[in-house]
MARSELO-432244 format. One line per field, with one value per residue (C-alpha): residue in one letter; residue number from 1; y, x negated, z; chain. Coordinates in steps of 0.25 Angstrom, whole numbers, plus 5000, padded with zeros to 4 digits. Layout:
% residues N
r: [A/...];
k: [NUM/...];
v: [Y/...];
u: [X/...];
w: [Z/...];
c: [A/...];
% end
This chain:
% residues 120
r: [L/P/G/Y/G/F/T/A/R/S/N/D/E/V/V/Q/W/N/K/M/I/E/N/Y/L/A/Q/R/E/N/L/V/G/L/V/L/I/M/D/G/R/R/E/W/E/K/E/E/K/Q/I/K/S/V/A/S/E/L/E/L/Q/L/A/V/V/L/S/K/T/D/K/M/K/K/N/E/I/R/A/A/I/N/Q/I/S/K/S/A/E/T/Q/F/V/F/P/V/S/S/Q/T/G/D/G/I/A/E/T/E/K/F/I/F/D/N/W/V/K/G/A/S];
k: [1/2/3/4/5/6/7/8/9/10/11/12/13/14/15/16/17/18/19/20/21/22/23/24/25/26/27/28/29/30/31/32/33/34/35/36/37/38/39/40/41/42/43/44/45/46/47/48/49/50/51/52/53/54/55/56/57/58/59/60/61/62/63/64/65/66/67/68/69/70/71/72/73/74/75/76/77/78/79/80/81/82/83/84/85/86/87/88/89/90/91/92/93/94/95/96/97/98/99/100/101/102/103/104/105/106/107/108/109/110/111/112/113/114/115/116/117/118/119/120];
v: [5039/5053/5056/5042/5043/5056/5055/5054/5043/5033/5019/5014/5023/5019/5004/5007/5014/5003/4992/5001/5003/4989/4984/4994/4990/4975/4976/4983/4972/4981/4988/4984/4994/5005/5019/5024/5039/5044/5056/5053/5059/5049/5036/5023/5021/5013/5017/5015/5001/4998/5002/4993/4982/4983/4984/4971/4964/4967/4964/4978/4986/4998/5011/5022/5036/5045/5059/5073/5069/5083/5087/5076/5076/5066/5057/5058/5053/5041/5038/5038/5029/5019/5019/5018/5007/4998/5001/4999/4988/4994/4999/5008/5021/5034/5048/5058/5073/5079/5093/5090/5078/5069/5054/5055/5050/5038/5034/5035/5027/5016/5015/5015/5005/4995/4996/5001/4996/4985/4980/4980];
u: [5207/5206/5218/5224/5230/5237/5242/5257/5260/5271/5269/5269/5257/5250/5252/5246/5234/5231/5232/5223/5213/5212/5211/5200/5192/5194/5189/5176/5166/5155/5162/5157/5163/5173/5172/5184/5183/5192/5193/5186/5197/5208/5212/5210/5224/5232/5225/5211/5216/5220/5206/5199/5208/5205/5190/5191/5199/5189/5177/5172/5165/5172/5165/5173/5168/5174/5175/5176/5168/5163/5177/5175/5167/5156/5164/5176/5167/5162/5176/5181/5169/5172/5187/5186/5175/5184/5197/5189/5181/5168/5155/5154/5160/5154/5157/5155/5157/5157/5156/5143/5138/5137/5138/5138/5123/5126/5138/5131/5119/5129/5136/5123/5116/5127/5136/5127/5113/5118/5127/5117];
w: [5704/5710/5719/5717/5731/5729/5714/5713/5703/5701/5706/5692/5688/5701/5698/5684/5689/5699/5688/5679/5689/5694/5680/5677/5689/5687/5672/5676/5677/5681/5692/5706/5715/5717/5723/5731/5733/5744/5753/5766/5774/5768/5774/5767/5760/5750/5738/5744/5748/5734/5729/5739/5735/5721/5724/5732/5722/5711/5721/5719/5730/5736/5740/5746/5745/5755/5749/5755/5767/5768/5774/5785/5798/5800/5809/5800/5788/5797/5801/5787/5782/5793/5790/5775/5776/5784/5776/5763/5768/5762/5768/5756/5760/5756/5762/5751/5749/5735/5742/5749/5741/5754/5751/5736/5734/5744/5737/5723/5728/5734/5720/5712/5721/5723/5711/5700/5703/5711/5700/5689];
c: [A/A/A/A/A/A/A/A/A/A/A/A/A/A/A/A/A/A/A/A/A/A/A/A/A/A/A/A/A/A/A/A/A/A/A/A/A/A/A/A/A/A/A/A/A/A/A/A/A/A/A/A/A/A/A/A/A/A/A/A/A/A/A/A/A/A/A/A/A/A/A/A/A/A/A/A/A/A/A/A/A/A/A/A/A/A/A/A/A/A/A/A/A/A/A/A/A/A/A/A/A/A/A/A/A/A/A/A/A/A/A/A/A/A/A/A/A/A/A/A];
% end
């Protein structure tokens, strides 16, 4: 859900969205993982914790894609990867940039090797 953290919605609507998403994910028998795309410059927050919780509950792997890393210094990227790896409790954290293309091939390879080919 692009922009879910910034969308101004009523509490009732957010609750409905959460139920709809959780039901959809729970019913997808062939689903083996979730990709959470977040701005690499942001902190791990409540919304990300909810997604992690749902993934854990459904026994799905979680991969985190840190976007906009072209706007970050190398040491900032390393720090973000370490912080998100700990917060998300996952080793699957991929820094990417849609501007430069960095990290996209590695992310696609992980998804294909582990969730597409590996799930067959």
